[in-house]
MIDOSE-1310 file (N, C-alpha, C; in nm, 2 decimals, decimal comma, always signed):
residues 96
mdtr	+8,67/+9,60/+10,86/+8,58/+9,61/+10,97/+8,60/+9,75/+11,04; +8,70/+9,76/+11,11/+8,75/+9,89/+11,16/+8,64/+9,98/+11,22; +8,54/+9,92/+11,28/+8,43/+10,00/+11,34/+8,49/+10,05/+11,48; +8,46/+10,17/+11,52/+8,51/+10,22/+11,64/+8,48/+10,13/+11,76
pdpn	+8,58/+10,10/+11,84/+8,54/+10,02/+11,96/+8,47/+10,10/+12,06; +8,41/+10,03/+12,15/+8,35/+10,09/+12,27/+8,46/+10,15/+12,35; +8,45/+10,27/+12,39/+8,56/+10,34/+12,47/+8,60/+10,27/+12,59; +8,51/+10,18/+12,65/+8,55/+10,11/+12,77/+8,61/+9,98/+12,75
eklv	+8,62/+9,93/+12,63/+8,68/+9,80/+12,61/+8,83/+9,81/+12,59; +8,90/+9,71/+12,63/+9,05/+9,72/+12,63/+9,10/+9,66/+12,49; +9,18/+9,74/+12,43/+9,24/+9,70/+12,30/+9,39/+9,67/+12,33; +9,44/+9,57/+12,25/+9,58/+9,52/+12,27/+9,65/+9,53/+12,14
kvfd	+9,77/+9,59/+12,14/+9,85/+9,59/+12,02/+9,90/+9,45/+11,99; +9,88/+9,41/+11,86/+9,93/+9,27/+11,82/+10,03/+9,28/+11,71; +10,04/+9,40/+11,65/+10,13/+9,41/+11,54/+10,17/+9,56/+11,52; +10,29/+9,58/+11,48/+10,33/+9,72/+11,43/+10,44/+9,71/+11,33
ceqe	+10,44/+9,81/+11,24/+10,54/+9,80/+11,13/+10,56/+9,95/+11,08; +10,66/+9,96/+11,00/+10,69/+10,09/+10,94/+10,60/+10,12/+10,82; +10,57/+10,02/+10,74/+10,50/+10,03/+10,62/+10,35/+10,01/+10,63; +10,27/+10,10/+10,58/+10,12/+10,09/+10,58/+10,08/+9,97/+10,50
seal	+10,15/+9,94/+10,39/+10,11/+9,83/+10,30/+10,12/+9,70/+10,38; +10,22/+9,68/+10,46/+10,24/+9,56/+10,54/+10,13/+9,55/+10,64; +10,09/+9,66/+10,70/+9,98/+9,66/+10,80/+9,85/+9,62/+10,73; +9,83/+9,67/+10,61/+9,70/+9,64/+10,54/+9,69/+9,49/+10,51
vvrg	+9,81/+9,42/+10,48/+9,80/+9,28/+10,46/+9,77/+9,21/+10,59; +9,83/+9,25/+10,70/+9,79/+9,18/+10,83/+9,65/+9,21/+10,87; +9,60/+9,33/+10,85/+9,46/+9,36/+10,87/+9,37/+9,27/+10,79; +9,40/+9,25/+10,67/+9,32/+9,16/+10,58/+9,32/+9,02/+10,64
lles	+9,44/+8,97/+10,68/+9,45/+8,84/+10,74/+9,36/+8,82/+10,86; +9,36/+8,92/+10,95/+9,28/+8,92/+11,07/+9,13/+8,93/+11,04; +9,10/+9,02/+10,96/+8,96/+9,04/+10,92/+8,90/+8,92/+10,85; +8,98/+8,85/+10,77/+8,93/+8,73/+10,70/+8,91/+8,62/+10,80
agid	+8,97/+8,62/+10,92/+8,95/+8,53/+11,03/+8,84/+8,57/+11,12; +8,77/+8,68/+11,09/+8,66/+8,73/+11,18/+8,71/+8,81/+11,30; +8,83/+8,86/+11,30/+8,88/+8,94/+11,41/+8,88/+9,09/+11,37; +8,80/+9,16/+11,45/+8,79/+9,31/+11,43/+8,93/+9,36/+11,47
cfmt	+8,98/+9,45/+11,38/+9,11/+9,51/+11,42/+9,10/+9,66/+11,39; +9,19/+9,73/+11,46/+9,19/+9,88/+11,45/+9,33/+9,93/+11,42; +9,35/+9,99/+11,30/+9,47/+10,03/+11,25/+9,49/+10,18/+11,28; +9,60/+10,22/+11,35/+9,62/+10,36/+11,37/+9,77/+10,39/+11,35
aqdt	+9,80/+10,52/+11,32/+9,93/+10,56/+11,29/+10,00/+10,58/+11,43; +10,13/+10,54/+11,43/+10,21/+10,56/+11,55/+10,28/+10,69/+11,53; +10,23/+10,80/+11,58/+10,29/+10,93/+11,57/+10,40/+10,95/+11,67; +10,51/+11,00/+11,62/+10,62/+11,04/+11,71/+10,66/+11,18/+11,68
dqel	+10,73/+11,24/+11,76/+10,78/+11,37/+11,74/+10,89/+11,36/+11,63; +10,86/+11,41/+11,51/+10,94/+11,39/+11,39/+11,08/+11,46/+11,41; +11,08/+11,56/+11,50/+11,21/+11,63/+11,52/+11,31/+11,54/+11,60; +11,25/+11,47/+11,70/+11,33/+11,39/+11,79/+11,36/+11,25/+11,73
fpvg	+11,25/+11,19/+11,68/+11,25/+11,05/+11,62/+11,19/+11,06/+11,49; +11,26/+11,07/+11,38/+11,20/+11,08/+11,25/+11,15/+10,95/+11,19; +11,07/+10,88/+11,27/+11,01/+10,76/+11,23/+10,86/+10,76/+11,25; +10,79/+10,67/+11,19/+10,65/+10,66/+11,22/+10,61/+10,51/+11,21
gvki	+10,50/+10,49/+11,16/+10,46/+10,35/+11,15/+10,31/+10,34/+11,17; +10,27/+10,21/+11,17/+10,13/+10,18/+11,19/+10,12/+10,06/+11,29; +10,02/+10,07/+11,38/+10,00/+9,96/+11,47/+9,86/+9,91/+11,45; +9,85/+9,78/+11,48/+9,72/+9,71/+11,47/+9,68/+9,67/+11,61
qvre	+9,56/+9,70/+11,66/+9,51/+9,66/+11,79/+9,38/+9,58/+11,76; +9,36/+9,49/+11,86/+9,24/+9,40/+11,86/+9,18/+9,40/+12,00; +9,06/+9,36/+12,01/+9,00/+9,34/+12,14/+9,08/+9,24/+12,22; +9,09/+9,27/+12,35/+9,18/+9,19/+12,44/+9,14/+9,04/+12,43
eqad	+9,02/+9,00/+12,42/+8,98/+8,86/+12,41/+9,02/+8,79/+12,28; +9,06/+8,87/+12,18/+9,10/+8,82/+12,05/+9,25/+8,83/+12,02; +9,32/+8,88/+12,12/+9,46/+8,91/+12,10/+9,54/+8,78/+12,08; +9,52/+8,67/+12,15/+9,60/+8,55/+12,14/+9,58/+8,49/+12,00
earr	+9,45/+8,48/+11,96/+9,42/+8,43/+11,83/+9,49/+8,51/+11,72; +9,48/+8,64/+11,73/+9,54/+8,73/+11,63/+9,69/+8,71/+11,62; +9,76/+8,70/+11,73/+9,90/+8,68/+11,74/+9,94/+8,54/+11,67; +9,86/+8,44/+11,70/+9,88/+8,31/+11,65/+9,87/+8,31/+11,49
liee	+9,76/+8,38/+11,44/+9,75/+8,39/+11,30/+9,86/+8,46/+11,23; +9,91/+8,57/+11,29/+10,02/+8,65/+11,24/+10,14/+8,56/+11,23; +10,17/+8,49/+11,34/+10,29/+8,41/+11,35/+10,28/+8,30/+11,25; +10,17/+8,23/+11,23/+10,15/+8,13/+11,13/+10,18/+8,18/+10,99
sraa	+10,12/+8,30/+10,97/+10,14/+8,36/+10,83/+10,29/+8,39/+10,81; +10,36/+8,44/+10,90/+10,50/+8,47/+10,89/+10,58/+8,34/+10,87; +10,55/+8,24/+10,94/+10,62/+8,11/+10,93/+10,60/+8,05/+10,79; +10,48/+8,06/+10,74/+10,45/+8,01/+10,61/+10,52/+8,09/+10,50
aesn	+10,53/+8,22/+10,51/+10,60/+8,30/+10,42/+10,75/+8,27/+10,42; +10,81/+8,25/+10,53/+10,95/+8,22/+10,54/+10,97/+8,08/+10,48; +10,89/+7,99/+10,50/+10,90/+7,86/+10,45/+10,90/+7,86/+10,29; +10,80/+7,94/+10,24/+10,79/+7,95/+10,10/+10,91/+8,02/+10,04
lrea	+10,97/+8,12/+10,11/+11,09/+8,18/+10,06/+11,21/+8,09/+10,05; +11,22/+8,01/+10,16/+11,33/+7,91/+10,16/+11,32/+7,81/+10,05; +11,20/+7,76/+10,03/+11,17/+7,67/+9,92/+11,20/+7,73/+9,78; +11,16/+7,85/+9,76/+11,19/+7,92/+9,63/+11,33/+7,94/+9,61
sada	+11,41/+7,97/+9,72/+11,55/+7,99/+9,71/+11,62/+7,86/+9,68; +11,58/+7,75/+9,74/+11,64/+7,62/+9,72/+11,61/+7,58/+9,58; +11,49/+7,60/+9,53/+11,46/+7,57/+9,39/+11,54/+7,65/+9,29; +11,56/+7,77/+9,32/+11,64/+7,86/+9,23/+11,78/+7,82/+9,23
lsee	+11,84/+7,77/+9,34/+11,98/+7,73/+9,35/+12,00/+7,60/+9,28; +11,90/+7,51/+9,28/+11,91/+7,38/+9,22/+11,89/+7,38/+9,07; +11,84/+7,48/+9,01/+11,81/+7,49/+8,87/+11,95/+7,50/+8,79; +11,95/+7,44/+8,68/+12,07/+7,45/+8,60/+12,07/+7,58/+8,53
pprq	+12,19/+7,64/+8,51/+12,20/+7,77/+8,44/+12,16/+7,74/+8,29; +12,11/+7,85/+8,23/+12,07/+7,83/+8,08/+12,20/+7,81/+8,00; +12,18/+7,72/+7,90/+12,29/+7,69/+7,81/+12,29/+7,79/+7,70; +12,41/+7,82/+7,66/+12,42/+7,91/+7,55/+12,47/+7,85/+7,42
C-alpha cells in the first residue's frame, strides 16, 4: 500500500528492526489485514552509531490493531519453533 500519508495525520511507530527482510514480512502481515503502513529507513550517523534499520509506522487509529497482529504473529512463530524443537528431540536417531 505505502501511499504517502496526509502530512497532517499522526503516524505511530509499531515495529522496527535491523533487517529489511524482516520488516517486509511485517509489512505484508499488516497490509494483508488492511492496515496501511509506511516503511522508512532509520538513518543514524554512521560515524557515531554504525547501525541502521527499518521502522514501520501506521496511522494512529490503527496502531493498537497493528501491534496486536505483530504480537500474535510472533507468539505463533515461537510456538511453532518450540513444537518443531520438541519433535526433533523426540525422534529416534537413525540406525546404522
